[in-house]
Every structure is written in structure tokens, then in C-alpha cells.
Residue, then its C-alpha position, 0 to 999 in steps of 0.5 A: m500500500p503506498q504511503i499517504s502524506a498529509q499533503d495528499f489531503l490538501e486541496f491545493d498543489q502550490i502557493r506562488e506569487g501570493i496565489i493558491i493553485l488548487k489541484n484542479k488548477a483553479l487559482r485563489a487570491i486572499l484579501m485581508v479586510s479591516s472591520l468597521n464599527f457600523a453602530l458608531k456611524s451616524e444614520e447618514e453614514q450608515e446609509a451611505i455605507l450600505y448603498q456603496f456595499q449594495n452597489f459593490l455586490n451588484s457589480l460583481d460578475f463572479s463569486c467571492q467567498v467571505l471568511i471570518l476567522s475567530r481566534r483566541l488572542n495569545f498574550v504569552g509573548y506580551l507577558d514575557k516581554l513585561k517580565e523582561i522589562e520589569k527585570n531590567e527596570e532600575n526605577e523601583l516605582l516603574k518596576m512596581q507599576i509594571s508588575e501591577y500591570g502584568k497582574f492586571v492583564k493576567e486577571l483580565l485573561a482569567g475572566g475568559d477568552i479574549m477573541q480576535k476576529s479577522f476578515y478575508v475575501i477569497v477571489p477565484f479564477a479558473l482556467s476554464e474561464m480563460e479558455g472559454k470551455t468546460f473542463q473536467v476536474s482531472k489532472k490529465i485534462i487540465e494542464m497549468t503551463e507557465e504561460k497559462f498561469q501568467r495569463c490566469k494570474m493577470q485576470l485574477w489580479q484584475r478581479v482582486e483590484f476590482v474587489a479591493l476598490g469596491l470594499r475601499r469605497c465602503g470605508l474598509q481597508v484591504v490588503p492582498l496577502n503575499t505568499s508567506e501570509v497565505v501559507e501561515l493562514l492555511w497552516s493555522f487552519y490545521n494547527p489552531k493551537e500552535a497558531e494561537k501561540g504564534y508558532y509557525p514552522d519553516f515551510p518546504s520550499e517546493l510548496v512556497q514560491 
């Protein structure tokens, strides 16, 4: 029986130039999007945001996926840094204040988990869209040559720019993830406990370009 590795269960083959290449040769780009405190806006501002967002949705002629990631905030490194600052502080008054602040943070954390939400928009492009044909999902039929990748990449980034512009008009900040950021995000899905601690291993070069 052939040995099965963890990568055999993944839906993607490679990540290069900030783009995920799926096993069916479709491409994905990921945008990180800021949050917006809608409740603090005036009624006129809320209506303007909703109007812009509605126009943005109506202007899309391709599908997008919205991902909301909730994760416990990790304060281990922060508390360790406080201890280091306290140890090196020569002023006794400041040393005591740093110590008290560290205790306050620990008590705050003991009261419950503090969650952080991150927002992403995943923009797709398929090889079949460029070819104008319907392909079967098969490695034997679909071949992603370097020329086709560059052409698909150009089409994908045009979509990315379009989505980013539409979201910015709604008052949101938008940043496309680069290769290392995409890899870290995907890795965190399969290793949530390690990701909460801020631990990320060295990734194989054949996966990341």
C-alpha cells in the first residue's frame, strides 16, 4: 500500500506569487479586510455605507467567498516581554507599576477568552474561464503551463483590484496577502493551537514560491 502524506489531503498543489493553485488548477487570491464599527456611524453614514456595499455586490460578475476567522488572542509573548522589562527596570516605582500591570492583564485573561476576529475575501479564477470551455476536474485534462498561469494570474489580479476598490469605497481597508501570509493562514487552519501561540514552522520550499 503506498504511503499517504498529509499533503495528499490538501486541496491545493502550490502557493506562488501570493496565489493558491488548487489541484484542479483553479487559482485563489486572499484579501485581508479591516472591520468597521457600523453602530458608531451616524444614520447618514450608515446609509451611505450600505448603498456603496449594495452597489459593490451588484457589480460583481463572479463569486467571492467571505471568511471570518475567530481566534483566541495569545498574550504569552506580551507577558514575557513585561517580565523582561520589569527585570531590567532600575526605577523601583516603574518596576512596581509594571508588575501591577502584568497582574492586571493576567486577571483580565482569567475572566475568559479574549477573541480576535479577522476578515478575508477569497477571489477565484479558473482556467476554464480563460479558455472559454468546460473542463473536467482531472489532472490529465487540465494542464497549468507557465504561460497559462501568467495569463490566469493577470485576470485574477484584475478581479482582486476590482474587489479591493469596491470594499475601499465602503470605508474598509484591504490588503492582498503575499505568499508567506497565505501559507501561515492555511497552516493555522490545521494547527489552531500552535497558531494561537504564534508558532509557525519553516515551510518546504517546493510548496512556497
